Structure formats: C-alpha cells, structure tokens
C-alpha positions as CSV (number, residue, x, y, z in Angstrom):
1,M,-74.8,-18.4,34.7
2,E,-71.6,-17.9,33.9
3,S,-69.9,-20.5,32.2
4,Q,-66.5,-21.8,34.1
5,T,-63.3,-22.9,31.8
6,I,-62.4,-26.7,32.9
7,I,-58.4,-26.8,32.9
8,H,-57.0,-30.3,31.7
9,P,-55.2,-31.4,34.7
10,L,-52.1,-32.5,32.9
11,V,-52.3,-28.1,31.8
12,K,-52.5,-27.2,35.5
13,R,-49.8,-29.2,36.6
14,F,-47.6,-27.9,34.2
15,Q,-48.4,-24.6,35.4
16,E,-48.3,-25.1,39.0
17,I,-44.4,-26.8,38.4
18,R,-43.5,-23.8,35.6
19,K,-45.3,-21.1,38.3
20,H,-43.2,-22.7,41.3
21,S,-39.1,-21.6,39.7
22,E,-40.7,-18.1,39.2
23,E,-41.8,-18.4,43.1
24,I,-37.8,-18.9,44.1
25,C,-37.0,-16.1,42.0
26,K,-39.0,-13.3,43.3
27,P,-37.0,-12.8,46.3
28,L,-33.7,-11.7,44.3
29,E,-32.4,-8.3,42.5
30,I,-32.3,-8.2,38.8
31,E,-27.9,-8.5,39.4
32,D,-28.1,-12.1,41.3
33,Y,-29.7,-13.4,38.2
34,V,-26.7,-13.5,36.4
35,V,-23.9,-14.5,39.3
36,Q,-21.5,-17.7,39.1
37,P,-19.1,-18.0,41.7
38,I,-18.3,-21.9,40.8
39,V,-18.7,-24.4,38.5
40,D,-20.9,-26.1,40.2
41,V,-23.0,-23.2,40.6
42,S,-25.9,-21.8,38.0
43,P,-27.1,-18.4,37.6
44,P,-31.0,-18.4,38.1
45,K,-31.7,-17.1,34.8
46,W,-29.8,-19.8,33.8
47,H,-32.1,-22.0,35.2
48,L,-35.5,-20.3,34.4
49,G,-34.1,-20.6,30.5
50,H,-32.4,-24.1,30.6
51,T,-35.8,-25.6,32.0
52,T,-38.1,-23.8,29.3
53,W,-35.9,-25.2,26.6
54,F,-36.2,-28.6,27.8
55,F,-39.5,-28.2,27.0
56,E,-39.3,-26.6,23.7
57,T,-37.0,-28.4,22.6
58,F,-38.3,-32.4,23.3
59,I,-42.1,-31.8,23.3
60,L,-42.8,-28.7,21.3
61,I,-40.0,-28.8,18.5
62,P,-40.8,-33.0,17.4
63,N,-44.3,-32.9,18.2
64,F,-46.2,-29.2,17.8
65,P,-46.0,-29.1,13.3
66,S,-47.1,-25.1,13.8
67,Y,-44.1,-24.2,16.7
68,E,-41.9,-21.6,15.6
69,V,-38.8,-21.3,17.7
70,F,-38.8,-18.1,19.8
71,D,-34.6,-18.0,19.6
72,P,-32.8,-20.1,17.6
73,Q,-29.6,-19.2,19.8
74,Y,-31.2,-20.1,23.0
75,N,-30.2,-24.1,21.9
76,F,-26.6,-23.0,21.8
77,V,-26.9,-21.3,25.4
78,F,-29.3,-23.4,27.5
79,N,-28.3,-26.9,26.8
80,S,-26.6,-28.1,29.6
81,Y,-25.1,-31.7,28.8
82,Y,-26.4,-33.1,26.2
83,E,-24.0,-34.3,23.6
84,T,-27.1,-35.6,21.3
85,I,-28.5,-32.1,20.9
86,G,-25.7,-30.6,19.7
87,A,-23.1,-27.7,20.3
88,R,-23.3,-25.7,24.4
89,V,-22.1,-22.9,25.9
90,I,-19.8,-24.5,28.7
91,R,-20.8,-24.5,32.0
92,T,-17.9,-22.7,33.5
93,D,-19.3,-19.7,30.8
94,R,-22.9,-19.3,32.2
95,G,-22.5,-16.8,34.5
96,N,-20.1,-14.6,31.3
97,L,-23.9,-14.4,30.1
98,S,-25.2,-10.9,30.2
99,R,-27.5,-11.6,27.5
100,P,-30.1,-12.9,26.8
101,S,-31.4,-10.6,29.5
102,V,-33.9,-11.9,32.8
103,S,-36.8,-10.2,31.1
104,D,-35.9,-12.4,27.6
105,I,-35.6,-14.8,29.8
106,Y,-38.9,-14.2,31.3
107,R,-40.7,-13.5,27.8
108,Y,-39.0,-16.9,26.4
109,R,-40.6,-19.0,29.6
110,N,-44.4,-16.7,28.8
111,Y,-44.2,-17.6,24.7
112,V,-43.1,-21.4,25.7
113,D,-45.6,-21.9,28.3
114,E,-48.1,-20.8,26.1
115,K,-47.3,-22.7,22.9
116,M,-47.6,-25.5,25.7
117,K,-51.0,-24.8,26.4
118,L,-52.6,-24.4,23.4
119,F,-50.2,-28.6,22.5
120,L,-51.7,-30.2,25.7
121,E,-54.7,-28.9,24.9
122,S,-54.9,-30.7,21.2
123,D,-54.9,-33.6,19.3
124,F,-51.1,-33.5,19.2
125,M,-50.6,-34.8,22.5
126,N,-50.7,-38.6,23.3
127,D,-49.9,-41.2,26.0
128,S,-45.9,-41.3,25.2
129,I,-45.7,-37.3,25.0
130,A,-46.9,-37.5,28.4
131,T,-44.6,-39.8,29.7
132,L,-41.6,-37.4,28.6
133,L,-43.9,-34.7,29.8
134,E,-43.3,-36.1,33.5
135,L,-39.8,-36.7,33.1
136,G,-39.8,-32.9,32.2
137,L,-41.9,-31.8,35.8
138,N,-39.1,-33.6,37.5
139,H,-36.4,-32.1,36.0
140,E,-37.8,-28.7,36.1
141,Q,-38.4,-29.6,39.9
142,Q,-34.7,-31.3,40.1
143,H,-33.8,-27.6,38.9
144,Q,-36.0,-26.2,42.1
145,E,-33.6,-27.7,44.3
146,L,-30.8,-26.4,42.4
147,L,-32.7,-23.0,42.1
148,I,-32.7,-22.5,46.1
149,S,-29.3,-24.1,46.3
150,D,-27.6,-22.2,44.3
151,I,-29.1,-18.7,45.2
152,K,-27.5,-20.5,48.4
153,Y,-24.8,-20.1,47.3
154,I,-24.4,-16.6,45.3
155,L,-26.1,-14.8,48.3
156,G,-23.7,-16.7,51.3
157,H,-20.7,-15.9,49.9
158,N,-21.5,-11.9,49.8
159,P,-19.6,-10.7,52.7
160,L,-23.2,-9.2,52.9
161,F,-25.3,-12.0,53.7
162,P,-28.2,-11.1,52.1
163,V,-31.2,-12.2,53.6
164,Y,-33.2,-14.3,50.7
165,K,-36.4,-14.7,52.3
166,D,-37.0,-14.2,56.1
167,N,-38.3,-17.5,58.1
168,I,-37.1,-19.3,55.6
169,E,-34.8,-22.8,56.3
170,L,-35.8,-21.7,60.6
171,Q,-37.1,-25.5,61.1
172,E,-37.1,-27.9,64.7
173,K,-34.9,-30.9,65.3
174,T,-36.7,-34.1,63.8
175,S,-38.1,-35.4,66.7
176,G,-36.9,-38.6,67.6
177,S,-34.1,-40.1,70.1
178,N,-30.1,-41.6,69.1
179,K,-30.9,-44.8,69.0
180,M,-30.0,-47.0,66.5
181,L,-32.5,-48.9,64.8
182,R,-31.4,-53.0,64.0
183,F,-32.0,-55.5,60.9
184,S,-31.3,-59.0,60.5
185,E,-29.4,-59.8,58.0
186,G,-31.6,-61.8,54.5
187,I,-32.1,-60.9,51.5
188,Y,-33.9,-57.6,50.4
189,E,-35.6,-56.0,47.4
190,I,-35.1,-52.3,46.7
191,G,-35.3,-49.9,44.4
192,F,-38.9,-48.9,42.4
193,E,-42.0,-50.5,41.4
194,G,-45.8,-49.4,40.9
195,S,-46.9,-46.6,39.3
196,G,-46.1,-43.0,39.0
197,F,-42.8,-41.3,38.2
198,C,-39.7,-42.7,38.9
199,F,-35.9,-41.9,36.9
200,D,-34.5,-44.7,35.1
201,N,-31.7,-45.2,37.7
202,E,-34.0,-46.3,40.1
203,L,-35.1,-49.5,37.8
204,A,-35.2,-52.0,38.1
205,R,-36.2,-53.5,41.6
206,H,-34.0,-56.1,42.5
207,K,-32.7,-58.4,45.8
208,V,-30.1,-57.1,47.4
209,Y,-28.0,-59.6,50.6
210,L,-27.5,-57.5,53.6
211,N,-25.5,-58.5,56.5
212,D,-27.0,-57.7,59.6
213,F,-26.2,-53.6,60.4
214,E,-27.6,-50.9,62.4
215,I,-28.5,-47.2,61.4
216,S,-29.0,-44.3,63.3
217,E,-32.9,-43.5,63.7
218,C,-31.8,-39.9,63.9
219,L,-29.2,-37.1,61.6
220,V,-26.0,-36.4,63.6
221,T,-26.6,-32.6,64.6
222,N,-24.6,-29.6,64.5
223,K,-23.3,-30.0,68.2
224,E,-22.5,-34.0,67.9
225,Y,-20.0,-32.3,64.6
226,L,-18.9,-30.0,66.8
227,E,-17.5,-32.3,68.7
228,F,-15.9,-33.6,66.2
229,M,-14.2,-30.2,65.0
230,E,-12.9,-29.3,68.8
231,A,-11.4,-33.0,68.9
232,G,-9.0,-32.1,66.0
233,G,-11.2,-34.4,63.5
234,Y,-9.7,-31.8,60.6
235,E,-6.2,-32.5,61.9
236,D,-6.0,-36.1,61.7
237,F,-5.9,-37.8,59.3
238,R,-6.5,-41.7,60.2
239,Y,-10.0,-40.5,59.5
240,W,-9.6,-39.3,56.3
241,H,-9.9,-41.5,53.2
242,A,-6.7,-40.4,51.3
243,D,-8.5,-38.0,48.3
244,G,-10.6,-36.7,51.1
245,W,-7.4,-35.8,53.3
246,N,-5.8,-34.4,50.1
247,W,-9.1,-32.3,50.2
248,V,-8.7,-30.6,53.3
249,N,-4.7,-29.7,53.4
250,E,-5.3,-28.2,49.5
251,N,-8.4,-26.8,50.3
252,N,-7.9,-25.5,54.3
253,V,-11.3,-27.2,55.1
254,K,-11.9,-26.6,58.9
255,S,-15.9,-26.6,59.1
256,P,-19.1,-27.1,57.0
257,L,-19.9,-24.9,54.4
258,Y,-21.5,-21.6,55.4
259,W,-20.0,-21.8,58.6
260,H,-17.8,-18.7,60.0
261,N,-16.2,-18.4,63.6
262,I,-16.8,-14.9,64.1
263,D,-15.6,-13.5,68.1
264,G,-15.3,-16.3,68.9
265,K,-18.8,-18.0,68.2
266,W,-19.9,-20.3,65.0
267,M,-21.9,-18.3,62.8
268,Y,-24.3,-19.7,59.9
269,Y,-25.3,-18.0,57.3
270,T,-29.2,-19.4,56.0
271,L,-31.6,-18.0,53.3
272,S,-32.6,-15.6,56.3
273,G,-28.9,-13.9,56.5
274,L,-26.4,-14.8,59.5
275,K,-27.3,-16.6,61.9
276,E,-25.3,-18.0,65.5
277,V,-25.2,-21.8,65.0
278,N,-28.3,-23.7,66.3
279,P,-26.7,-27.0,68.4
280,N,-29.5,-29.2,68.0
281,E,-30.7,-28.4,64.1
282,E,-29.6,-31.2,61.7
283,L,-26.1,-30.8,60.6
284,C,-26.1,-29.5,56.5
285,H,-24.0,-29.3,53.8
286,I,-21.7,-31.6,54.2
287,S,-19.4,-33.2,51.8
288,F,-18.7,-37.1,51.4
289,Y,-14.7,-36.6,52.3
290,E,-16.4,-35.3,55.9
291,A,-19.5,-36.9,56.3
292,S,-17.1,-40.5,55.7
293,A,-14.3,-38.7,58.4
294,Y,-17.1,-37.9,61.2
295,A,-18.5,-41.3,60.9
296,S,-14.9,-42.5,60.9
297,W,-14.1,-41.0,64.2
298,K,-17.5,-42.5,65.9
299,D,-16.4,-46.0,65.1
300,M,-18.5,-46.1,62.8
301,R,-18.9,-46.0,59.1
302,L,-22.0,-44.2,56.6
303,P,-25.4,-47.1,55.5
304,T,-24.7,-47.8,51.8
305,E,-28.2,-46.9,49.8
306,E,-29.4,-50.3,50.3
307,E,-29.2,-50.4,54.0
308,W,-30.8,-46.9,53.9
309,E,-33.5,-48.1,51.7
310,V,-34.6,-51.3,53.3
311,A,-33.9,-49.2,56.4
312,S,-36.0,-45.7,55.6
313,P,-39.4,-46.9,56.3
314,H,-38.5,-46.8,60.1
315,F,-37.4,-43.8,60.3
316,Q,-38.1,-39.4,59.3
317,W,-35.9,-38.7,56.2
318,G,-36.4,-35.8,54.3
319,K,-34.6,-33.1,55.6
320,R,-31.4,-33.6,54.3
321,W,-29.9,-35.5,52.0
322,E,-28.1,-38.2,53.3
323,W,-24.9,-39.5,51.6
324,T,-24.3,-43.2,51.5
325,N,-21.0,-45.3,51.2
326,S,-22.3,-46.4,47.8
327,A,-20.4,-44.9,44.6
328,Y,-23.5,-44.6,41.7
329,L,-23.8,-47.5,39.7
330,P,-26.7,-49.2,37.3
331,Y,-28.8,-51.9,38.7
332,P,-28.9,-55.0,37.4
333,G,-30.9,-55.0,34.2
334,F,-30.6,-51.1,33.6
335,K,-30.5,-50.1,30.0
336,K,-30.3,-46.2,28.9
337,E,-32.7,-45.2,26.6
338,P,-32.7,-44.1,22.8
339,G,-31.6,-40.7,22.4
340,A,-30.6,-37.6,24.2
341,V,-33.1,-38.9,27.1
342,G,-30.9,-41.7,27.4
343,E,-28.4,-38.9,28.9
344,Y,-30.0,-38.3,31.5
345,N,-28.4,-40.5,34.3
346,G,-26.7,-43.1,33.3
347,K,-23.7,-41.6,31.5
348,F,-23.2,-39.9,35.0
349,M,-22.5,-43.5,36.8
350,V,-18.9,-42.9,37.5
351,N,-16.7,-41.4,40.1
352,Q,-20.1,-40.3,42.3
353,M,-21.5,-41.6,45.2
354,V,-25.1,-41.8,46.0
355,L,-27.4,-39.7,47.8
356,R,-30.9,-40.7,49.9
357,G,-33.4,-38.8,50.8
358,A,-34.9,-35.5,50.1
359,S,-34.3,-32.0,51.2
360,T,-35.3,-29.0,53.1
361,A,-35.2,-27.7,49.2
362,T,-36.9,-30.7,47.8
363,P,-40.3,-29.7,46.0
364,N,-43.3,-30.8,47.0
365,G,-43.7,-34.5,45.9
366,H,-40.7,-34.8,44.1
367,S,-38.9,-37.3,47.0
368,R,-39.4,-40.4,47.6
369,N,-37.3,-43.4,49.6
370,T,-36.2,-45.2,46.1
371,Y,-34.8,-41.5,44.9
372,R,-31.1,-42.1,43.9
373,N,-29.5,-38.5,44.3
374,F,-25.4,-38.5,42.8
375,F,-22.8,-35.9,43.4
376,Q,-19.0,-35.9,43.2
377,P,-17.2,-36.9,47.2
378,A,-16.3,-33.1,47.6
379,L,-18.7,-31.1,46.5
380,K,-21.6,-29.5,49.9
381,W,-23.3,-27.3,48.6
382,Q,-26.5,-29.9,48.3
383,F,-28.3,-29.8,51.6
384,T,-26.3,-32.9,52.5
385,G,-26.0,-34.8,56.0
386,I,-25.3,-37.7,57.6
387,R,-26.7,-40.6,59.3
388,L,-24.6,-43.0,60.8
389,A,-24.7,-46.6,60.8
390,K,-22.3,-50.3,61.9
C-alpha cells in the first residue's frame, strides 16, 4: 500500500487561499495585469506581489533563519502603506511598474509559497506566529475582493467592454418583501465576541443605546433607484449633502457606476460583459453620497452601523456592502497593536464611512456581521448597495 502524504492543516489552508488569488487572475490577458486607471484601483499583478510580500516581510524574514529574500527591491515595490517598513512606490505609480514582469511575480509567489510550506511545518512555527498568519490570510482574502473590484473597473473602462468570465455576477434578487423590520429602543451589544478571527477594529464588544428604529428587509433594487433618477434626483440639491452636491456637479454624475444610456436604454457593465439593467436586481456600485441622497428622497435615512448589526440576524445580507450613516471611528477600548501590524486599521479612522455585510465579490469564509469595512464617501467601485432605515 502506498503511503499518503499528510498535509498540515495550516499549510492546506494557506495553499487554498493563495491558489484562489491566482484563479481570480486566470481569465486575464497579460496586458490586463498592469493597468491602473485611477488611484484607487491597483494593477492585478501588484495585488499578487503585495500579498506575497506580506508573508515574506512579516513571517519569513523575522522568523525563519534560513530564509533568503527573493529580491531586495520588492520591499520598495510592494509595501502598500506601512510607514514602519520603510519607503515604497507611491500608490499612483503602481501602474507604471512594467517591471517586475507578471512572470517574475508568479515566480516570486512560488518561491515564497514553497518557503512558507517549509516554515509552517518547522519547529519555528508557534502560536503567536499562527495569529499573524491568520491576519495574513485574511489580508489576502481582502485583496481577492479588491482584485475582482479592480479587474471590473479596468475592463469596465475599456471601450470594448470585454468579458472577464461568462455567467458571473448574474444573480437573482434576494427573496423577501419590502417590509420594514421594527426594533424597540433599548440597550444592545455590538462588536466581535467568541472564537475565530476578527480584525482589531471589531473589538471590543460593548453596549450601545438605540432609539426605536425600522430597517428594510431588502436592499434597494435597480428599478427603485431608476425612479429616483427619473424624478430628477441628481438635479435636486435638496437631497444631497453639500460635499455630495459638489461631487455630483464637479464630476457630472448622473447614474451608478457602469451604467450607460445607449439608444435610450440603460445598460450595465458586468463581469460577463455589457447587459441591459435588470430592474429586479439589487443596486450596485453606489457612493455614500448617492445612497444618502436616495434615502433622503424616500424620506428615510441610512442605518447606523449599530442598528445594522443589531438587526442583521433578521434579514439576508452578503450580496452588497451596505453603506451606513456611521463615521469610521474606534470602538471604546480600541488599542492599536505595536509595530507595523498596528497600522492595519487604526490610522484610517478619519474621513471615512462604515459599510457592513459583504458582497458577491467577498471570498467564502471572509464575512461576519461584525465586519467593519470603510471607504471615503465618494468611492463606488466596490460592490456597494443601499438598505434604508427610519
């Protein structure tokens, strides 16, 4: 009988997550890997390199004595925003990196993955490093979602509207009615608790007082948002924050991202190519400014993140990142970790709004109702939607 190789559970999970990033990129042409249309969108090859750099920099270099750095220049190329680690290519210049080549980056990934397998099966691995490894794996899953969002932006701004992959992103509307779910005033608890992974910004669990509120069972659909557009919502300042109204006029915003009015018909770029807007599908790719204006037009509002979390067990979520009316701020008792890991979330707690839930681009196993996503209010390239409250 042939002996079977037993793969360490940590190695197996590491390999599965790393493989998924490369599977996301399989439909791409080489030219697609390098494009950076706007500052918020990074080239796919940069994502592949950066997530590899994370494991090399934070796990292998400080903890694996026999490790030899793949290329000393990569620390400058693939550091994202870690001031502790040193100088880096500025974000706007990631698309100028014709070198290292795509093949170089795949060689880099293979090299680091092989060394990580050796490390994870060695005596140098311990519980404290396992915690850092878990952060690294969740970090890569974040970039998998960004990869899909960025690839859609890259291809969606190509005038040929190329297909990324057939039969993707074409989903039926979540079942449910348009009724409002009611919650009584009182003291509730929010924040992560229990075993398993969470980011530091989800800690610690704490009490909040909420007034009576209602929240919609379902997300806003394309049809419902079209009614706002046809009623002149983008032309009426009364529904907009001052910053939002300036943003609309300065950028001539007339519709959600990827919508195109062609011969009097609204079309929508999907990862499967250009399609007619499905009126029954949940609205997607909307900014906080637009979400707030739509809510105002409906004589309603966006939920706070506290309301959203309290209500979330009572409705289906996970198809769109849902804008809340909460600024991204630390929870009571929040503490930044020492060193570079402490730069992960805390330093971004200003000028951003919280989104809750997950989206169709979120990897399996990477969502929970305490997850706090955050973006500036004008951004709409993520898979964002609207849930109303009052």
